C-alpha positions as CSV (number, residue, x, y, z in Angstrom):
1,M,-0.2,0.0,0.0
2,K,1.6,3.5,-0.8
3,Q,1.7,6.2,1.7
4,E,-0.1,8.8,-0.8
5,N,-3.0,6.4,-1.2
6,R,-3.3,5.8,2.2
7,A,-7.2,5.3,3.1
8,S,-8.5,8.2,5.9
9,F,-11.1,8.9,8.2
10,S,-12.9,11.8,7.0
11,G,-12.2,13.8,10.2
12,K,-12.2,14.3,14.0
13,I,-15.6,12.5,14.3
14,G,-14.8,9.5,12.5
15,F,-11.7,9.1,14.3
16,V,-13.2,9.6,17.6
17,L,-16.2,7.5,16.9
18,S,-14.1,4.9,15.5
19,A,-11.5,4.4,17.9
20,A,-14.3,4.7,21.0
21,G,-16.0,2.0,19.3
22,A,-12.7,0.0,19.5
23,S,-12.4,0.5,23.0
24,V,-16.1,0.0,24.0
25,G,-16.2,-3.7,23.7
26,L,-17.2,-6.5,25.8
27,G,-14.6,-5.4,28.2
28,N,-16.5,-2.6,29.4
29,I,-20.0,-4.3,29.2
30,W,-19.3,-7.5,31.6
31,R,-15.7,-7.5,32.4
32,F,-15.1,-3.8,34.1
33,P,-18.8,-4.1,36.5
34,Y,-17.6,-7.2,37.7
35,L,-14.4,-6.3,38.6
36,C,-15.6,-2.9,39.7
37,A,-18.1,-4.7,42.3
38,K,-15.2,-7.2,43.2
39,Y,-12.3,-4.9,43.9
40,G,-14.0,-2.2,45.7
41,G,-17.3,-0.1,44.0
42,G,-16.4,3.2,44.4
43,I,-12.6,3.0,45.0
44,F,-12.0,1.1,42.1
45,L,-14.3,3.9,39.7
46,L,-11.7,6.8,41.3
47,V,-8.5,4.8,40.7
48,Y,-9.6,3.6,37.2
49,I,-10.6,7.3,36.4
50,V,-7.3,8.4,37.8
51,L,-5.1,6.1,35.9
52,T,-7.5,6.8,32.7
53,L,-6.6,10.1,32.8
54,T,-2.5,9.6,33.2
55,F,-1.6,6.4,31.8
56,G,-4.5,5.5,29.4
57,Y,-3.7,9.1,27.9
58,T,-0.4,9.4,27.5
59,M,-0.6,5.4,25.5
60,I,-3.5,6.7,23.6
61,V,-1.4,10.1,22.7
62,A,1.6,8.2,22.1
63,E,0.3,5.0,19.5
64,T,-2.2,7.7,17.6
65,S,1.2,10.1,17.2
66,I,3.3,7.2,15.9
67,G,0.6,6.0,13.5
68,R,0.1,9.8,12.4
69,S,3.9,10.7,12.0
70,T,4.9,7.2,9.7
71,K,1.3,7.0,8.3
72,K,2.3,3.3,8.9
73,S,0.4,0.5,10.6
74,P,2.6,-1.0,14.0
75,V,5.6,-3.1,12.1
76,G,6.5,-0.3,9.7
77,A,6.2,2.5,12.4
78,F,8.5,0.7,14.4
79,S,10.8,0.3,12.0
80,A,10.7,3.6,10.2
81,L,11.2,5.4,13.5
82,S,13.7,3.0,14.9
83,G,15.6,1.5,12.0
84,N,16.2,-1.0,14.4
85,K,15.8,-4.7,14.0
86,F,15.3,-5.4,17.2
87,M,12.8,-2.7,18.1
88,T,10.9,-4.2,15.0
89,V,10.1,-7.2,17.0
90,G,8.1,-4.5,19.4
91,G,5.9,-3.9,16.1
92,W,5.4,-7.3,15.3
93,I,4.4,-8.0,18.9
94,N,1.5,-5.3,18.1
95,A,0.6,-6.7,14.8
96,V,-0.1,-10.0,16.4
97,I,-2.1,-9.1,19.4
98,P,-5.2,-8.3,17.4
99,I,-4.7,-11.4,15.0
100,L,-5.1,-13.8,18.1
101,I,-7.3,-11.9,19.9
102,V,-9.9,-11.3,17.4
103,P,-10.8,-14.9,16.5
104,Y,-11.9,-15.8,20.7
105,Y,-13.6,-12.7,20.8
106,S,-15.5,-13.4,17.7
107,V,-16.5,-16.6,19.7
108,I,-18.0,-14.5,22.5
109,G,-19.7,-12.5,19.7
110,G,-21.4,-15.5,18.5
111,W,-22.6,-15.8,22.2
112,V,-24.0,-12.6,22.4
113,C,-25.7,-13.3,18.7
114,K,-27.4,-16.7,19.8
115,Y,-28.8,-14.7,23.1
116,L,-30.0,-11.9,21.5
117,F,-32.0,-14.6,18.6
118,E,-33.3,-16.3,22.0
119,Y,-34.7,-13.0,23.5
120,L,-36.8,-12.6,20.1
121,R,-38.1,-15.7,19.8
122,S,-38.1,-17.6,23.4
123,D,-39.2,-17.3,26.4
124,V,-37.6,-15.5,28.8
125,N,-37.5,-18.0,31.8
126,S,-36.6,-20.9,29.3
127,I,-33.2,-18.5,29.0
128,A,-33.2,-17.7,32.5
129,E,-32.5,-21.2,33.5
130,D,-28.6,-22.5,34.8
131,T,-28.0,-25.5,32.2
132,F,-29.1,-22.8,29.0
133,F,-26.0,-21.4,29.0
134,T,-23.7,-24.4,29.5
135,S,-25.8,-26.9,27.0
136,F,-25.3,-23.7,24.2
137,I,-21.3,-23.4,24.2
138,T,-21.1,-27.4,25.1
139,N,-22.6,-28.3,22.0
140,G,-19.7,-27.9,18.8
141,A,-22.2,-27.2,16.3
142,A,-24.2,-24.5,17.8
143,S,-21.2,-22.6,18.9
144,E,-19.8,-23.0,16.0
145,F,-22.4,-21.4,13.8
146,W,-23.1,-18.7,15.5
147,F,-19.4,-18.0,15.8
148,I,-19.0,-18.0,11.9
149,I,-22.4,-15.8,11.9
150,F,-20.2,-12.8,14.3
151,S,-17.1,-13.3,12.5
152,M,-19.1,-12.5,9.0
153,M,-20.7,-9.5,10.0
154,V,-17.5,-8.3,10.8
155,L,-15.4,-9.3,7.5
156,V,-18.0,-7.6,5.7
157,V,-17.4,-4.1,7.2
158,I,-13.4,-4.9,7.1
159,F,-13.6,-5.5,3.1
160,M,-15.9,-2.3,2.7
161,G,-12.7,-0.3,3.7
162,V,-12.0,2.4,6.4
163,R,-14.5,5.1,5.4
164,N,-17.3,3.3,4.2
165,G,-17.1,0.5,6.6
166,I,-15.4,1.2,9.6
167,E,-16.1,4.9,10.0
168,R,-19.9,4.7,8.4
169,V,-20.6,1.4,11.3
170,S,-19.1,3.4,14.1
171,K,-21.1,6.7,13.7
172,M,-24.3,4.6,13.4
173,M,-23.5,2.2,16.6
174,M,-21.9,4.1,18.6
175,P,-24.8,6.9,19.3
176,V,-27.0,3.7,19.5
177,L,-25.1,1.7,21.6
178,V,-25.4,5.0,24.4
179,V,-29.2,5.5,24.2
180,L,-29.7,2.1,24.6
181,A,-27.5,2.1,27.6
182,I,-29.0,5.0,29.1
183,I,-32.4,3.2,28.3
184,I,-31.2,0.2,30.1
185,S,-29.7,2.2,33.4
186,I,-32.7,4.3,34.1
187,Y,-34.5,0.8,34.1
188,S,-32.2,-1.0,36.3
189,V,-31.8,2.0,39.0
190,T,-35.6,2.4,39.6
191,R,-35.6,-1.6,40.8
192,P,-36.7,-1.9,44.1
193,G,-33.4,-2.6,46.3
194,A,-31.4,-1.3,43.6
195,L,-30.0,2.0,45.3
196,S,-27.6,0.4,47.9
197,G,-25.8,-0.7,44.6
198,V,-25.6,2.6,43.2
199,K,-24.2,3.8,46.5
200,Y,-21.7,0.9,46.7
201,L,-20.9,1.7,42.6
202,F,-20.0,5.7,43.2
203,I,-19.4,6.2,46.9
204,P,-15.8,5.5,47.7
205,N,-14.5,3.8,50.2
206,I,-10.9,3.9,51.5
207,S,-11.6,0.2,53.4
208,D,-12.1,-1.5,50.6
209,F,-9.3,-0.3,48.9
210,S,-5.5,-2.6,48.5
211,L,-3.1,-3.1,45.9
212,M,-5.0,-5.3,44.0
213,T,-7.5,-2.7,43.4
214,V,-4.8,-0.9,41.3
215,V,-3.3,-3.9,40.0
216,T,-6.7,-4.8,38.5
217,A,-7.4,-1.4,37.5
218,M,-4.6,-1.1,35.7
219,G,-5.3,-4.3,33.8
220,Q,-8.6,-3.4,32.6
221,M,-7.8,0.2,31.5
222,F,-5.1,-1.6,29.4
223,Y,-8.0,-4.0,27.7
224,S,-10.5,-1.5,27.6
225,L,-8.9,1.6,26.0
226,S,-7.4,-0.7,23.3
227,I,-3.9,-0.3,24.5
228,A,-1.6,-1.9,22.7
229,M,-2.8,-3.7,20.4
230,G,-2.1,-1.6,17.3
231,I,-4.7,-0.4,16.7
232,L,-4.3,2.9,18.0
233,I,-1.4,3.1,15.6
234,T,-3.2,1.6,13.1
235,F,-6.1,4.5,12.9
236,G,-3.8,7.2,13.5
237,S,-2.1,6.3,10.7
238,Y,-5.7,7.3,9.3
239,V,-6.2,10.7,10.9
240,K,-5.7,13.6,8.7
241,K,-3.1,16.3,9.7
242,N,-5.7,19.2,10.9
243,V,-7.0,16.9,13.5
244,S,-6.5,17.6,17.2
245,I,-4.7,14.3,18.7
246,E,-4.7,15.6,22.1
247,A,-8.3,16.6,21.6
248,S,-9.6,13.5,20.0
249,T,-8.0,11.6,23.0
250,K,-9.8,12.8,25.7
251,Q,-12.9,12.7,23.9
252,V,-12.1,8.6,23.3
253,E,-11.4,8.8,27.1
254,F,-14.7,10.4,28.0
255,F,-16.3,7.9,25.5
256,D,-15.2,4.6,26.9
257,T,-14.7,5.5,30.5
258,A,-18.6,6.6,30.4
259,I,-19.6,3.3,29.2
260,A,-17.8,1.4,31.7
261,I,-19.7,3.5,34.5
262,L,-22.8,2.9,32.2
263,A,-22.3,-0.5,32.3
264,S,-21.6,-0.8,35.8
265,V,-25.2,1.0,36.4
266,M,-27.0,-1.1,34.1
267,I,-25.8,-4.4,35.9
268,I,-24.3,-3.7,39.5
269,P,-27.9,-2.1,41.2
270,A,-29.9,-4.5,39.0
271,V,-28.0,-7.6,41.0
272,F,-28.1,-5.8,44.2
273,A,-31.7,-5.5,43.6
274,F,-32.4,-9.1,42.7
275,S,-29.8,-10.9,45.0
276,G,-31.3,-8.5,47.7
277,G,-27.8,-7.1,48.4
278,D,-25.6,-10.2,48.1
279,Q,-22.3,-9.0,46.2
280,S,-21.3,-12.5,45.4
281,A,-24.3,-12.5,42.7
282,L,-21.9,-10.6,40.8
283,K,-20.1,-13.7,39.2
284,A,-17.2,-13.4,36.4
285,G,-17.1,-12.8,33.4
286,P,-19.5,-15.2,31.0
287,S,-21.2,-16.3,33.9
288,L,-22.6,-12.9,35.1
289,M,-23.5,-11.7,31.0
290,F,-24.8,-15.0,30.1
291,I,-26.6,-16.4,33.4
292,T,-27.3,-13.8,36.3
293,M,-28.5,-11.2,33.9
294,P,-31.0,-13.3,32.1
295,K,-32.2,-14.4,35.4
296,I,-32.8,-10.9,36.5
297,F,-34.6,-10.4,33.1
298,A,-36.7,-13.2,33.9
299,S,-37.8,-11.3,37.3
300,M,-38.7,-8.4,35.7
301,G,-41.6,-6.9,34.1
302,F,-40.6,-6.3,30.4
303,G,-38.0,-8.9,30.7
304,R,-38.2,-9.4,26.9
305,I,-38.2,-6.4,25.9
306,I,-34.8,-5.4,28.5
307,G,-33.1,-8.6,27.2
308,I,-33.6,-7.3,23.7
309,L,-32.5,-4.5,23.9
310,F,-29.2,-5.3,26.5
311,F,-27.9,-7.8,24.2
312,A,-28.3,-5.6,21.2
313,L,-26.0,-3.2,22.9
314,V,-23.8,-5.8,23.7
315,L,-23.3,-6.8,20.0
316,F,-22.7,-3.5,18.9
317,A,-20.3,-2.9,21.4
318,A,-18.5,-6.5,20.2
319,V,-18.5,-5.7,16.5
320,T,-17.1,-2.4,16.9
321,S,-14.0,-3.7,18.7
322,A,-13.7,-6.6,17.1
323,I,-14.0,-4.4,13.6
324,A,-10.9,-2.6,15.2
325,L,-8.9,-5.3,16.0
326,T,-9.4,-7.3,12.2
327,E,-8.6,-3.5,10.4
328,S,-5.3,-3.4,12.5
329,A,-4.5,-7.2,11.2
330,V,-5.8,-6.5,8.0
331,S,-3.8,-3.1,8.0
332,T,-0.4,-4.8,8.8
333,F,-1.2,-7.4,5.7
334,A,-1.3,-4.6,3.2
335,D,2.0,-2.5,4.4
336,E,4.0,-5.9,5.3
337,F,3.0,-7.9,2.1
338,S,1.2,-5.5,-0.3
339,W,-1.6,-7.7,-0.1
340,S,-4.9,-5.9,-1.4
341,R,-7.7,-5.7,1.2
342,K,-9.3,-8.6,-0.5
343,K,-6.4,-10.8,-0.4
344,G,-6.0,-9.4,3.7
345,T,-9.4,-9.8,4.7
346,T,-9.8,-13.1,3.3
347,I,-6.6,-14.4,5.0
348,M,-8.0,-13.0,8.2
349,A,-10.8,-14.5,7.7
350,V,-9.0,-18.2,7.6
351,I,-7.2,-16.8,10.5
352,M,-10.2,-16.3,12.3
353,V,-12.2,-19.2,11.6
354,V,-8.9,-21.7,12.5
355,L,-8.3,-20.3,15.5
356,G,-12.0,-19.2,16.4
357,S,-13.0,-22.8,15.9
358,L,-10.3,-24.1,18.9
359,S,-11.9,-21.6,21.0
360,S,-15.2,-22.4,19.9
361,L,-15.0,-25.8,20.5
362,G,-13.0,-25.4,23.5
363,N,-15.9,-26.3,26.2
364,G,-17.4,-29.2,23.5
365,P,-15.6,-31.7,21.9
366,L,-12.2,-30.2,22.7
367,A,-12.7,-29.8,25.8
368,E,-10.2,-32.4,27.3
369,V,-7.7,-30.7,25.3
370,K,-5.9,-27.7,27.8
371,L,-2.5,-25.3,27.6
372,L,-1.2,-24.3,30.5
373,G,-4.1,-26.3,32.4
374,M,-6.0,-23.5,30.4
375,Q,-8.9,-24.1,27.7
376,F,-8.1,-22.5,24.4
377,L,-10.3,-19.6,24.7
378,D,-8.4,-18.3,28.2
379,F,-5.8,-19.6,27.3
380,F,-5.4,-17.0,24.1
381,D,-6.8,-14.3,26.5
382,F,-3.9,-14.7,29.1
383,L,-1.3,-15.1,26.3
384,T,-2.7,-11.7,24.6
385,N,-3.9,-9.7,27.7
386,S,-1.5,-10.2,30.2
387,V,1.4,-11.1,28.5
388,M,2.0,-9.9,25.0
389,M,0.2,-6.3,25.3
390,P,2.1,-5.3,28.2
391,I,5.4,-6.0,26.3
392,A,4.1,-4.1,23.5
393,A,3.3,-0.8,25.7
394,L,6.6,-1.4,27.2
395,S,7.9,-1.5,23.3
396,T,6.3,1.9,22.6
397,C,7.6,3.6,25.6
398,L,11.1,3.0,24.6
399,L,10.3,3.8,20.8
400,I,9.2,7.4,21.9
401,T,11.8,7.9,24.7
402,K,14.6,6.3,23.0
403,Y,14.6,6.8,19.0
404,M,11.2,9.0,18.4
405,G,12.1,11.3,20.8
406,L,9.8,13.5,23.0
407,D,10.5,16.7,20.8
408,A,9.6,14.8,17.4
409,L,6.2,13.7,19.2
410,E,5.1,16.9,20.8
411,A,5.8,18.7,17.2
412,E,3.5,16.1,15.7
413,V,0.8,16.5,18.7
414,E,0.9,20.5,18.4
415,Q,1.4,20.9,14.6
416,D,-1.6,23.1,12.7
417,G,-1.2,25.1,16.3
418,H,-3.2,22.6,18.1
419,T,-2.5,22.6,22.3
420,F,-1.0,19.8,24.1
421,K,-2.0,20.7,27.3
422,R,-1.0,17.9,29.4
423,K,2.8,17.8,27.9
424,G,4.2,17.4,31.3
425,V,1.9,14.5,32.3
426,F,2.8,12.9,29.5
427,S,6.7,13.5,29.4
428,F,6.5,12.0,32.7
429,M,4.2,9.2,32.4
430,I,6.0,8.1,28.9
431,R,9.3,7.8,30.6
432,F,8.9,6.7,34.1
433,L,5.2,5.3,35.1
434,C,4.3,4.2,32.4
435,P,7.0,1.1,31.9
436,I,6.7,0.8,35.8
437,F,3.0,0.2,35.3
438,V,3.3,-2.4,32.7
439,I,5.9,-4.5,34.3
440,I,3.9,-4.7,37.7
441,I,0.7,-5.5,35.3
442,L,2.6,-8.4,33.7
443,I,4.8,-9.7,36.5
444,S,1.3,-9.8,38.7
445,A,-0.7,-11.7,35.7
446,V,2.2,-13.9,35.0
447,A,2.2,-14.9,38.8
448,N,-1.4,-15.0,39.3
449,V,-1.5,-17.8,36.5
450,L,1.2,-19.9,38.3
451,G,-0.6,-19.5,41.5
452,I,1.9,-17.6,43.2
453,I,-0.6,-15.1,43.9
454,H,-4.3,-14.6,43.4
455,M,-6.3,-11.7,42.0
């Protein structure tokens, strides 16, 4: 792909909504509320917001600037700025992460498709049964079918391109997602007994604070803001020079955090109301979204309608994030191998089917096959989020401080007369705190898997 012919977003709104779409995904809708509930509610939320405004801000500005200054995807960007083969490995790690994430992410996206379909046609009480979710994911054929359906939705948008596909879908889906989230949140907080959940979420209690509150909030922010996945470097390469990077970053930060808080408002008060204030009802990951929430919907008036709206919202969030992940991979194929969008999308489709099928069938026919004691989906999630992403972020910090230089990055952000108000925060974070943070995330996550510590 020649640099002068590189696709671009139409402007600031296109970039902000596409970047927000990349960030707002399953991590915001089910991962954030669960972690928020488990690690202190209001105090977790406060720590998360502080980290987003410092660490998150720094990495978004850094990656977007790298992409726009080089007009390349991660591998080419790292190579162009460093001229160093060792540093190019950092670019490849950034580039490989989305290739590994999107297949298993699409499996979970398929689960969401299945639930939305069932709420459109089935009885809410049957969906709320304990065996419904387990029966579905252990049925290899059913799980595979819905995984393929979700993957096709994503690949069609990628095939359409940057402006006609990614930007157009994001401009349509993101406002709808916000409206749906607000409607469900209002319904949730007005349930009898929900007020205790609202208080737990928004009133920080220092006695709930621990080191794991900080470590977990850091890990979630990483996941939530799409940091160190190559996405923001790729999207940055599509950003026009007259767009303010700092102003756009603020809006992405706000949009992503607002959706995470809205998701918590949707889920935590509803669970409190449903369980009579029992926090143990806020179970981890899939069981919260696919088992606990259907039980809550079944107990509500208008349960079917709320269920449809909820899973439509989750589907929109999942699709926009999967689009961003896939686009990052296709862009790398184009830049490094000179493949057309059609060929790159086709290759990515094959990778998605092969790796995604391992995760899709991992709860059924391949349930006995495990890596490091984990099923395929959990293993790919651990490998990308807990190992590769911290390494990728560390590489980005090194690229800017040692090779690109802070002056060159500041010039990129400030061109066309744009401001860089948090320049001092950025400089301090990228040189000192960000590297320390990502090393802490890496060590704690690996130690958790090895059983040395328990998160």
